[in-house]
MIFIMI-151375 format. One record per residue (C-alpha): z, y, x; residue in three letters. Coordinates in nm, 4 decimals. Each point is the difference from the previous one (the first is absolute). Last residue first. Layout:
! residues N
<rec w="Z" v="Y" u="X" aa="Ala"/>
...
***
This chain:
! residues 208
<rec w="-19.3087" v="8.4521" u="-26.9157" aa="Unk"/>
<rec w="-0.3336" v="-0.1049" u="-0.1550" aa="Unk"/>
<rec w="-0.1187" v="0.3585" u="-0.0502" aa="Unk"/>
<rec w="0.0694" v="0.0811" u="0.3636" aa="Unk"/>
<rec w="-0.1932" v="-0.3070" u="0.1186" aa="Unk"/>
<rec w="-0.2962" v="0.0886" u="-0.2214" aa="Unk"/>
<rec w="-0.0008" v="0.3554" u="0.1344" aa="Unk"/>
<rec w="0.0051" v="-0.1215" u="0.3604" aa="Unk"/>
<rec w="-0.2920" v="-0.2357" u="-0.0672" aa="Unk"/>
<rec w="-0.2020" v="0.2794" u="-0.1601" aa="Unk"/>
<rec w="0.0689" v="0.2512" u="0.2801" aa="Unk"/>
<rec w="0.2151" v="0.2957" u="-0.0981" aa="Unk"/>
<rec w="-0.0887" v="0.3381" u="-0.1532" aa="Unk"/>
<rec w="0.2867" v="0.2445" u="0.0338" aa="Unk"/>
<rec w="0.1588" v="0.2390" u="-0.2499" aa="Unk"/>
<rec w="0.2950" v="0.2222" u="0.0875" aa="Unk"/>
<rec w="0.1911" v="0.1884" u="-0.2665" aa="Unk"/>
<rec w="0.2648" v="0.2697" u="0.0366" aa="Unk"/>
<rec w="0.2068" v="0.0080" u="-0.3188" aa="Unk"/>
<rec w="0.1589" v="0.3003" u="-0.1711" aa="Unk"/>
<rec w="-0.0889" v="-0.1551" u="-0.3355" aa="Unk"/>
<rec w="-0.1781" v="0.2989" u="-0.1534" aa="Unk"/>
<rec w="-0.1237" v="0.1435" u="0.3325" aa="Unk"/>
<rec w="-0.1761" v="-0.3125" u="0.1233" aa="Unk"/>
<rec w="-0.0539" v="0.0543" u="0.3726" aa="Unk"/>
<rec w="-0.2944" v="-0.1897" u="0.1454" aa="Unk"/>
<rec w="-0.0282" v="-0.1406" u="0.3500" aa="Unk"/>
<rec w="-0.2270" v="-0.0338" u="0.3008" aa="Unk"/>
<rec w="-0.2579" v="0.2785" u="0.0020" aa="Unk"/>
<rec w="0.2208" v="0.2254" u="-0.2100" aa="Unk"/>
<rec w="0.2786" v="-0.0162" u="0.2595" aa="Unk"/>
<rec w="-0.2275" v="0.1167" u="0.2820" aa="Unk"/>
<rec w="-0.1559" v="0.2591" u="-0.2313" aa="Unk"/>
<rec w="0.3422" v="0.1623" u="-0.0316" aa="Unk"/>
<rec w="0.1803" v="0.0796" u="-0.3259" aa="Unk"/>
<rec w="0.2487" v="-0.2867" u="0.0349" aa="Unk"/>
<rec w="0.0631" v="0.1103" u="0.3607" aa="Unk"/>
<rec w="0.0980" v="0.3489" u="-0.1144" aa="Unk"/>
<rec w="0.2429" v="-0.1592" u="-0.2479" aa="Unk"/>
<rec w="0.1616" v="-0.2021" u="0.2802" aa="Unk"/>
<rec w="0.0299" v="0.3106" u="0.2158" aa="Unk"/>
<rec w="0.1544" v="0.1937" u="-0.2900" aa="Unk"/>
<rec w="0.2382" v="-0.2861" u="-0.0689" aa="Unk"/>
<rec w="0.1698" v="0.0313" u="0.3380" aa="Unk"/>
<rec w="-0.0635" v="-0.2125" u="0.3074" aa="Unk"/>
<rec w="0.3323" v="-0.0524" u="0.1789" aa="Unk"/>
<rec w="-0.1085" v="-0.3462" u="0.1132" aa="Unk"/>
<rec w="0.2422" v="-0.1810" u="-0.2302" aa="Unk"/>
<rec w="-0.1100" v="0.2444" u="-0.2704" aa="Unk"/>
<rec w="-0.3503" v="-0.1439" u="0.0196" aa="Unk"/>
<rec w="0.1294" v="-0.3362" u="-0.1253" aa="Unk"/>
<rec w="0.1794" v="0.1606" u="-0.2953" aa="Unk"/>
<rec w="-0.2984" v="0.2170" u="-0.0928" aa="Unk"/>
<rec w="-0.2261" v="-0.3064" u="0.0263" aa="Unk"/>
<rec w="0.2265" v="-0.1942" u="-0.2353" aa="Unk"/>
<rec w="0.0086" v="0.2954" u="-0.2418" aa="Unk"/>
<rec w="-0.3809" v="-0.0024" u="-0.0075" aa="Unk"/>
<rec w="0.0173" v="-0.3491" u="-0.1437" aa="Unk"/>
<rec w="-0.1816" v="-0.2953" u="0.1494" aa="Unk"/>
<rec w="-0.3185" v="-0.1666" u="-0.1195" aa="Unk"/>
<rec w="-0.2032" v="-0.3051" u="0.0958" aa="Unk"/>
<rec w="-0.3418" v="-0.0934" u="-0.1351" aa="Unk"/>
<rec w="-0.1903" v="-0.2860" u="0.1613" aa="Unk"/>
<rec w="-0.3664" v="-0.0103" u="-0.0955" aa="Unk"/>
<rec w="-0.1618" v="-0.3438" u="-0.0165" aa="Unk"/>
<rec w="-0.2309" v="0.0869" u="-0.2881" aa="Unk"/>
<rec w="0.2057" v="-0.2072" u="-0.2439" aa="Unk"/>
<rec w="0.3119" v="0.2041" u="0.0797" aa="Unk"/>
<rec w="0.2519" v="-0.0711" u="0.2733" aa="Unk"/>
<rec w="0.3618" v="0.1189" u="-0.0442" aa="Unk"/>
<rec w="0.1293" v="-0.2942" u="-0.2032" aa="Unk"/>
<rec w="0.3727" v="-0.0055" u="0.0801" aa="Unk"/>
<rec w="0.1260" v="-0.3290" u="0.1414" aa="Unk"/>
<rec w="0.3503" v="0.1537" u="0.0389" aa="Unk"/>
<rec w="0.0075" v="-0.0818" u="0.3717" aa="Unk"/>
<rec w="-0.3562" v="0.1308" u="0.0392" aa="Unk"/>
<rec w="0.0795" v="0.3203" u="-0.1888" aa="Unk"/>
<rec w="0.3022" v="0.0562" u="0.2264" aa="Unk"/>
<rec w="-0.2112" v="-0.0468" u="0.3140" aa="Unk"/>
<rec w="-0.2697" v="0.2306" u="-0.1368" aa="Unk"/>
<rec w="0.2646" v="0.2645" u="-0.0705" aa="Unk"/>
<rec w="0.1282" v="-0.0168" u="0.3603" aa="Unk"/>
<rec w="-0.3546" v="0.0351" u="0.1346" aa="Unk"/>
<rec w="-0.0637" v="0.2908" u="-0.2362" aa="Unk"/>
<rec w="0.3121" v="0.1797" u="0.1261" aa="Unk"/>
<rec w="-0.1169" v="-0.0477" u="0.3592" aa="Unk"/>
<rec w="-0.3418" v="0.1399" u="-0.0954" aa="Unk"/>
<rec w="0.1714" v="0.3098" u="-0.1347" aa="Unk"/>
<rec w="0.2042" v="0.0470" u="0.3179" aa="Unk"/>
<rec w="-0.3150" v="-0.0325" u="0.2157" aa="Unk"/>
<rec w="-0.1880" v="0.2490" u="-0.2170" aa="Unk"/>
<rec w="0.2949" v="0.2384" u="0.0223" aa="Unk"/>
<rec w="-0.0037" v="-0.0272" u="0.3809" aa="Unk"/>
<rec w="-0.3722" v="0.0685" u="0.0217" aa="Unk"/>
<rec w="0.0216" v="0.2897" u="-0.2448" aa="Unk"/>
<rec w="0.2737" v="0.1753" u="0.1899" aa="Unk"/>
<rec w="-0.2034" v="0.2883" u="0.1324" aa="Unk"/>
<rec w="0.0494" v="0.1216" u="0.3539" aa="Unk"/>
<rec w="0.2814" v="0.1982" u="0.1625" aa="Unk"/>
<rec w="-0.0153" v="0.0036" u="0.3797" aa="Unk"/>
<rec w="0.0195" v="0.3790" u="0.0357" aa="Unk"/>
<rec w="0.3280" v="-0.0158" u="-0.1932" aa="Unk"/>
<rec w="0.1745" v="-0.1325" u="0.3086" aa="Unk"/>
<rec w="-0.0823" v="0.3025" u="0.2139" aa="Unk"/>
<rec w="0.1043" v="0.2285" u="-0.2884" aa="Unk"/>
<rec w="0.3614" v="-0.1168" u="0.0232" aa="Unk"/>
<rec w="0.1687" v="0.3370" u="0.0590" aa="Unk"/>
<rec w="-0.2470" v="0.1995" u="-0.2099" aa="Unk"/>
<rec w="0.0265" v="-0.2399" u="-0.2941" aa="Unk"/>
<rec w="0.3794" v="-0.0112" u="0.0322" aa="Unk"/>
<rec w="0.0181" v="0.3797" u="-0.0254" aa="Unk"/>
<rec w="-0.2319" v="0.0120" u="-0.3008" aa="Unk"/>
<rec w="0.1846" v="-0.2845" u="-0.1741" aa="Unk"/>
<rec w="0.3358" v="0.1729" u="0.0398" aa="Unk"/>
<rec w="-0.1304" v="0.3169" u="-0.1656" aa="Unk"/>
<rec w="-0.1707" v="-0.1944" u="-0.2820" aa="Unk"/>
<rec w="0.2833" v="-0.2412" u="-0.0832" aa="Unk"/>
<rec w="-0.0441" v="-0.3472" u="0.1436" aa="Unk"/>
<rec w="-0.1655" v="-0.3110" u="-0.1479" aa="Unk"/>
<rec w="-0.3425" v="0.1015" u="0.1315" aa="Unk"/>
<rec w="0.1397" v="-0.0032" u="0.3534" aa="Unk"/>
<rec w="0.1089" v="-0.3623" u="-0.0343" aa="Unk"/>
<rec w="-0.3396" v="-0.1139" u="-0.1324" aa="Unk"/>
<rec w="-0.1844" v="0.1763" u="0.2818" aa="Unk"/>
<rec w="0.2424" v="-0.1338" u="0.2607" aa="Unk"/>
<rec w="-0.0372" v="-0.3518" u="-0.1424" aa="Unk"/>
<rec w="-0.3784" v="0.0037" u="0.0015" aa="Unk"/>
<rec w="-0.0182" v="0.1498" u="0.3483" aa="Unk"/>
<rec w="0.2534" v="-0.2485" u="0.1393" aa="Unk"/>
<rec w="-0.1850" v="-0.2962" u="-0.1512" aa="Unk"/>
<rec w="-0.3338" v="0.1247" u="0.1342" aa="Unk"/>
<rec w="0.1556" v="0.0613" u="0.3404" aa="Unk"/>
<rec w="0.1384" v="-0.3554" u="0.0045" aa="Unk"/>
<rec w="-0.3350" v="-0.1508" u="-0.0952" aa="Unk"/>
<rec w="-0.1777" v="0.2267" u="0.2507" aa="Unk"/>
<rec w="0.2404" v="-0.1117" u="0.2737" aa="Unk"/>
<rec w="-0.1094" v="-0.3565" u="-0.0693" aa="Unk"/>
<rec w="0.1784" v="-0.2832" u="-0.1826" aa="Unk"/>
<rec w="-0.0922" v="-0.3559" u="0.0909" aa="Unk"/>
<rec w="-0.1354" v="-0.3032" u="-0.1821" aa="Unk"/>
<rec w="-0.3025" v="0.2023" u="-0.1154" aa="Unk"/>
<rec w="-0.2001" v="-0.0577" u="-0.3183" aa="Unk"/>
<rec w="-0.0644" v="0.3747" u="-0.0576" aa="Unk"/>
<rec w="0.1939" v="-0.0183" u="-0.3294" aa="Unk"/>
<rec w="0.2752" v="-0.1791" u="0.1913" aa="Unk"/>
<rec w="0.0261" v="0.2848" u="0.2513" aa="Unk"/>
<rec w="0.0448" v="0.2509" u="-0.2838" aa="Unk"/>
<rec w="0.2575" v="-0.2291" u="-0.1619" aa="Unk"/>
<rec w="0.2012" v="-0.0158" u="0.3242" aa="Unk"/>
<rec w="0.0042" v="0.3794" u="0.0304" aa="Unk"/>
<rec w="0.0925" v="0.0406" u="-0.3694" aa="Unk"/>
<rec w="0.2788" v="-0.2571" u="0.0128" aa="Unk"/>
<rec w="0.1536" v="0.1694" u="0.3066" aa="Unk"/>
<rec w="-0.0376" v="0.3443" u="-0.1575" aa="Unk"/>
<rec w="0.1720" v="-0.1240" u="-0.3173" aa="Unk"/>
<rec w="0.2932" v="-0.1385" u="0.1985" aa="Unk"/>
<rec w="0.0402" v="0.3353" u="0.1742" aa="Unk"/>
<rec w="-0.0040" v="0.1858" u="-0.3332" aa="Unk"/>
<rec w="0.2612" v="-0.2402" u="-0.1369" aa="Unk"/>
<rec w="0.2245" v="0.0895" u="0.2941" aa="Unk"/>
<rec w="0.0298" v="0.3471" u="-0.1528" aa="Unk"/>
<rec w="-0.1541" v="0.3426" u="0.0576" aa="Unk"/>
<rec w="0.2255" v="0.2816" u="-0.1094" aa="Unk"/>
<rec w="-0.0760" v="0.2508" u="-0.2801" aa="Unk"/>
<rec w="-0.0338" v="0.3524" u="0.1358" aa="Unk"/>
<rec w="0.2646" v="0.2458" u="0.1114" aa="Unk"/>
<rec w="-0.2174" v="0.1328" u="0.2804" aa="Unk"/>
<rec w="0.2146" v="-0.1290" u="0.2871" aa="Unk"/>
<rec w="0.0627" v="-0.3315" u="-0.1768" aa="Unk"/>
<rec w="-0.3733" v="-0.0509" u="-0.0561" aa="Unk"/>
<rec w="-0.0714" v="0.0759" u="0.3662" aa="Unk"/>
<rec w="0.2670" v="-0.2392" u="0.1263" aa="Unk"/>
<rec w="-0.1040" v="-0.2776" u="-0.2394" aa="Unk"/>
<rec w="-0.3644" v="0.0550" u="0.0920" aa="Unk"/>
<rec w="0.0663" v="-0.0337" u="0.3714" aa="Unk"/>
<rec w="0.2210" v="-0.3095" u="-0.0393" aa="Unk"/>
<rec w="-0.2601" v="-0.1806" u="-0.2122" aa="Unk"/>
<rec w="-0.2745" v="0.0971" u="0.2438" aa="Unk"/>
<rec w="0.1989" v="-0.1525" u="0.2851" aa="Unk"/>
<rec w="0.0576" v="-0.3193" u="-0.2033" aa="Unk"/>
<rec w="-0.3714" v="-0.0248" u="-0.0795" aa="Unk"/>
<rec w="-0.0902" v="0.0192" u="0.3678" aa="Unk"/>
<rec w="0.2705" v="-0.2521" u="0.0856" aa="Unk"/>
<rec w="-0.1445" v="-0.2396" u="-0.2583" aa="Unk"/>
<rec w="-0.3445" v="0.0313" u="0.1582" aa="Unk"/>
<rec w="0.1437" v="-0.0739" u="0.3456" aa="Unk"/>
<rec w="0.1925" v="-0.2996" u="-0.1408" aa="Unk"/>
<rec w="-0.3320" v="-0.1416" u="-0.1184" aa="Unk"/>
<rec w="-0.1057" v="0.0054" u="-0.3652" aa="Unk"/>
<rec w="-0.1165" v="-0.3206" u="-0.1637" aa="Unk"/>
<rec w="-0.3393" v="-0.1196" u="-0.1222" aa="Unk"/>
<rec w="-0.0166" v="-0.3011" u="-0.2366" aa="Unk"/>
<rec w="-0.3644" v="-0.0821" u="-0.0726" aa="Unk"/>
<rec w="-0.0524" v="-0.2924" u="-0.2365" aa="Unk"/>
<rec w="0.0049" v="0.2262" u="-0.3069" aa="Unk"/>
<rec w="-0.2732" v="0.2118" u="0.1595" aa="Unk"/>
<rec w="-0.2457" v="-0.2882" u="-0.0262" aa="Unk"/>
<rec w="0.0589" v="-0.0303" u="-0.3745" aa="Unk"/>
<rec w="-0.0436" v="0.3729" u="-0.0490" aa="Unk"/>
<rec w="-0.3207" v="0.0164" u="0.2056" aa="Unk"/>
<rec w="-0.1432" v="-0.2663" u="-0.2273" aa="Unk"/>
<rec w="-0.0536" v="-0.3599" u="0.1013" aa="Unk"/>
<rec w="-0.3715" v="-0.0867" u="-0.0201" aa="Unk"/>
<rec w="-0.1386" v="-0.1186" u="-0.3307" aa="Unk"/>
<rec w="-0.0702" v="-0.3672" u="-0.0298" aa="Unk"/>
<rec w="-0.3451" v="-0.1449" u="0.0487" aa="Unk"/>
<rec w="-0.0242" v="-0.2966" u="-0.2294" aa="Unk"/>
<rec w="-0.1791" v="-0.3161" u="0.1034" aa="Unk"/>
***
């Protein structure tokens, strides 16, 4: 009898579908109006509806990473903090300083984005595994190690949907958290994940 590996955190998180409440959406809408007014008054670049959509996705993704079917105030605050920080960094220096002072209460919630980037990367791997399976690609070696790779450009594109710039992605690639799970191959621009699977699982994958 084979003992199969337990479902990973990533696989469990895919079954969780948290959604924002109307109260959360109202909070984001008020922030959107405040920032638009302040940016207009200072001659800065305006916030757009795309920023709101990104905050919604970010709050829901943060809840999904924590395996919750609901979005908390912390999830919303985290999304707001990340977006405000990103928005301020896109402004000219004088405008950025004024916006930073005005919205400092939101910036206090800023935390690193490594958890979100890890989730986005695992989602890309899941999609790649599905494609490999459909194409009957041989991704399992003789030792039962599954190797899957995605391009750095794919991660950049996915991160952009959450208003995470390339600097944050590059910082993540240099982190110990990333190094403990993945490998970045500089020459090919590929991010590689290798996983050891159970013997029976490996045989089934090779037979597909």
